[in-house]
C-alpha positions as CSV (number, residue, x, y, z in Angstrom):
1,M,26.0,10.7,-26.8
2,A,23.1,8.1,-26.9
3,G,23.6,7.2,-23.3
4,L,23.5,10.8,-22.3
5,L,20.2,11.4,-24.3
6,A,18.8,8.2,-22.6
7,G,19.7,9.5,-19.2
8,I,18.1,12.8,-19.9
9,A,14.9,11.1,-21.1
10,A,14.8,8.8,-18.1
11,A,15.3,11.7,-15.8
12,A,12.5,13.6,-17.5
13,W,10.2,10.6,-17.3
14,L,10.9,10.2,-13.6
15,W,10.3,13.9,-13.0
16,F,6.9,13.5,-14.8
17,L,6.0,10.5,-12.7
18,A,6.9,12.3,-9.4
19,L,5.9,15.8,-9.9
20,G,4.2,16.2,-13.3
21,R,0.5,17.1,-13.5
22,A,-1.7,14.3,-14.9
23,R,-4.6,12.3,-13.3
24,G,-3.7,9.7,-10.8
25,P,-4.9,6.6,-12.8
26,V,-2.8,7.7,-15.8
27,K,0.3,8.1,-13.8
28,R,-0.4,4.8,-11.9
29,L,-0.6,3.1,-15.3
30,A,2.5,4.7,-16.5
31,L,4.4,3.6,-13.3
32,R,3.2,0.0,-13.8
33,A,4.4,0.0,-17.4
34,T,7.8,1.6,-16.4
35,L,8.3,-1.2,-13.8
36,L,7.5,-3.8,-16.4
37,V,9.9,-2.3,-18.8
38,V,12.7,-2.1,-16.2
39,I,12.1,-5.7,-15.0
40,G,12.1,-6.8,-18.6
41,A,15.4,-5.0,-19.2
42,L,17.0,-6.5,-16.2
43,V,15.9,-10.0,-17.2
44,A,17.1,-9.4,-20.8
45,V,20.5,-8.2,-19.5
46,A,20.8,-11.2,-17.2
47,A,19.9,-13.6,-20.1
48,H,22.4,-11.8,-22.4
49,K,25.2,-12.1,-19.8
50,G,24.3,-15.8,-19.4
51,L,23.1,-15.5,-15.8
52,L,19.8,-17.3,-16.7
53,T,21.3,-20.0,-18.7
54,R,24.3,-21.2,-16.5
55,T,22.6,-21.4,-13.2
56,S,20.2,-23.7,-11.5
57,V,16.4,-23.5,-11.9
58,G,16.1,-22.6,-8.3
59,F,18.5,-19.7,-8.6
60,R,16.5,-18.4,-11.6
61,I,13.2,-18.6,-9.8
62,A,14.6,-16.9,-6.9
63,L,16.0,-14.1,-9.0
64,L,12.7,-13.6,-10.8
65,M,10.8,-13.8,-7.4
66,A,13.2,-11.2,-6.0
67,L,12.5,-8.8,-8.9
68,L,8.7,-9.3,-8.7
69,T,8.8,-8.8,-4.9
70,V,10.5,-5.4,-5.4
71,A,8.2,-4.3,-8.1
72,V,5.0,-5.3,-6.2
73,G,6.4,-3.6,-3.1
74,Y,7.1,-0.4,-5.0
75,L,3.6,-0.4,-6.5
76,Y,2.1,-1.0,-3.0
77,M,4.1,1.9,-1.4
78,T,3.6,4.5,-4.2
79,R,0.4,6.3,-4.3
80,F,-0.9,8.9,-6.6
81,C,-3.3,11.7,-5.9
82,G,-6.4,11.2,-8.0
83,S,-6.9,15.0,-8.5
84,C,-3.5,16.5,-9.3
85,G,-1.4,13.2,-9.9
86,R,1.3,13.9,-7.3
87,M,3.4,10.8,-6.3
88,V,3.5,10.1,-2.6
89,R,5.8,7.4,-1.4
90,N,4.8,7.6,2.3
91,L,1.7,5.7,3.6
92,K,1.2,8.0,6.5
93,P,-0.3,11.3,5.1
94,P,-4.0,10.9,4.4
95,T,-4.2,13.9,2.1
96,C,-2.2,15.3,-0.8
97,S,0.3,18.1,0.1
98,R,-0.3,19.8,-3.2
99,C,-4.1,20.0,-3.5
100,G,-5.5,18.6,-0.3
101,A,-7.4,15.7,-1.9
102,W,-7.7,12.3,0.0
103,L,-5.1,9.8,-1.0
104,P,-5.7,6.1,-1.6
105,I,-5.0,3.8,1.2
106,H,-2.1,2.2,-0.6
107,G,-0.8,2.1,-4.2
108,M,-2.6,-1.1,-5.3
109,T,-6.2,0.4,-4.8
110,T,-8.1,3.6,-5.6
111,R,-10.1,3.4,-2.5
112,V,-9.4,6.6,-0.5
113,R,-9.0,7.0,3.3
114,R,-11.8,9.1,4.7
115,P,-12.2,10.7,8.1
116,G,-13.4,8.2,10.7
117,D,-12.0,5.4,8.6
118,D,-8.9,4.9,10.8
119,R,-9.8,1.5,12.1
120,R,-7.8,-1.4,10.6
121,W,-9.3,-3.8,8.1
122,D,-10.1,-7.2,9.6
123,P,-10.8,-9.8,6.9
124,L,-12.8,-11.9,9.5
125,E,-15.2,-9.1,10.3
126,K,-18.6,-9.8,8.8
127,R,-20.2,-7.0,7.0
128,P,-24.0,-6.7,7.5
129,R,-25.8,-8.1,4.5
130,P,-28.5,-6.1,2.8
131,A,-32.0,-7.3,3.3
132,P,-33.4,-9.3,0.4
133,P,-35.9,-7.5,-1.8
134,R,-39.5,-8.2,-0.8
135,D,-41.7,-9.3,-3.5
136,T,-45.3,-8.1,-3.4
137,A,-46.4,-10.6,-6.0
138,P,-47.7,-14.0,-4.8
139,R,-45.5,-17.0,-5.4
140,A,-46.9,-20.0,-7.2
């Protein structure tokens, strides 16, 4: 009976994350907390079964890195609309299908994609620096 209730609660939570109406930052924080809880539960189950105590250090590190890679990848791929909170797991659509608001570029940022901002980001490209402020007072 407890397993059934836990399953129903998990399904309701996933429904809220995917389709529920809340602001984007709230749902982004809820997704991050959910992923941390799931990863913690997986590590706890692995430790309880002895998977982390009877294996080599390299295997433990590889297992934890795999879990973190999946979590970070899911955080990157999952975007939330800032207006209505809809979860979008596709990086191609620039706008929300529910309300039409601009979506973030990816799930790890809140910077939105705007019209005319289709060029790729180049880390080596230098941005023009603003001109230093001109002081009218004489220097001593």
